[in-house]
Phi, psi and omega in degrees: 000312180300321180294325179293315179297319179301315179297320183296313180292325178297320179295315180298319180297316179296320181295317179298319180297314180296318180297320178297321179295322180296316179296316181299319179296316180297316180298319183294326184272342184300322185293327183244017181232036177297146179282349181290129183263126181246000185293125178282348181273345183274130176292128183265331182227163182292144175292149181282328185213133179256309185241109184260102184292323179296322178296321179297320180296318180295323179296321180295325181295322186265000186299312182294319182295323183285337185302318183287327186270358185056036177248126184232125181054041176080007183240126176288130184238170177245138179279143179219169178203155172229147180219137177207157178244136180212119177051046177079003180254140178255117181254131180227132175241129176245132185203172173237149179218163181233145174262009179296133179288119185220130178290131181292138176292113186289348182278338187267132182286312186256113177241120188265137181211157180265125179261103183293335179291311181275348185053051182212165177262130180248157178242359182223160167073024180288134173223151181304132179093349182274333184182206187227138178288136176290137184207110183120196186290149179225143177213135177238132179236153174233118184054038176088348181264132179290125179245345178205139176210149180182193183230142176249150175228103183046052175087354182249147177295138188219146179063216186266130175245136183233142178244133181237159171272182183295345180260010178081014180271128182297126180255327183202154179219130179235152180236131182232159171226099181050048176097342179271126172299135182295344177282351186307144179265128180233124176248151186235146169290319181214101183301329183293329179260352181075021180286107187279136176261309182220145172234117179242109180289134183227131173226136180054033177080000180241148175296131183206109180125196184276131180258141178226136173233135184239152171287167184295338178275011177082357179285148182299134180247317181213140173220148181186182183233141173251143169225125180051040175084004181238146176290135179225157175069206185266124175255137185236134174256148182234145176291150173276097184250011181055247185273357181288167175301152179295130182233128179293144177255316184200145173243132179240127181267123175251174179305145179283329178236141180298151177062036174279121184291144172062022176264129178247125178301149179216156177283123183269323180198156177222148179229156174281173180293343177270358178092011180275134180292124180257327184207142172215128182296132177286125182283000000 
């Protein structure tokens, strides 16, 4: 009997301790885990227009004239190059870049820029003053043979991109519009007004890139990333707050790399419509 009572009180004490730890963790995280989003880099509302056909026609008219002046899409650019040797192979990149101050498109995942310190081209982490956005024609060669060519528009892939083998035979062709793959799927609340509901980037028939879902008032509803057709990383849902600041509703953690075996997505955190933390998974 005494042993039973001892076990019972021990169980209650342990439960109380765990419960206390849970409360303490929540209190500790409330101060720095507000659901209110303050990031200026995050797109808050749906873009009004993705693919502008009239703009494309105008670009075709001025293409030949701009070729001589190294001016692309109305912007004067500077020519650059990188060269390196690796395992007996000579790699050369020829490109144009601009020092024009331009706000980065927050919807596009990969933004390409020239890093003068490293003398290399980067696709992530661009910040003002760190380097220059690629803008204009790009060509990559291996041992003198062209293996990739395309066009950049303020750091984003634009128009037709082509991949060749070492003998100059075309292996692949992709089409972009200011960073968006032309295969991307776009659904609308109202096609006549261009009110976008979802943007799903697609390459080679698979989802690839940043996904966006919007509320009918154009405010952001869901954002996340696809790689090789699978959800990866942190996906975030947002409350429909109309004109109020953007407030997170829920975060769901997916695998960090596609095709990770035995990984089950889980809810990482939840917030109220006022931005108060309701739940956070204990690590």
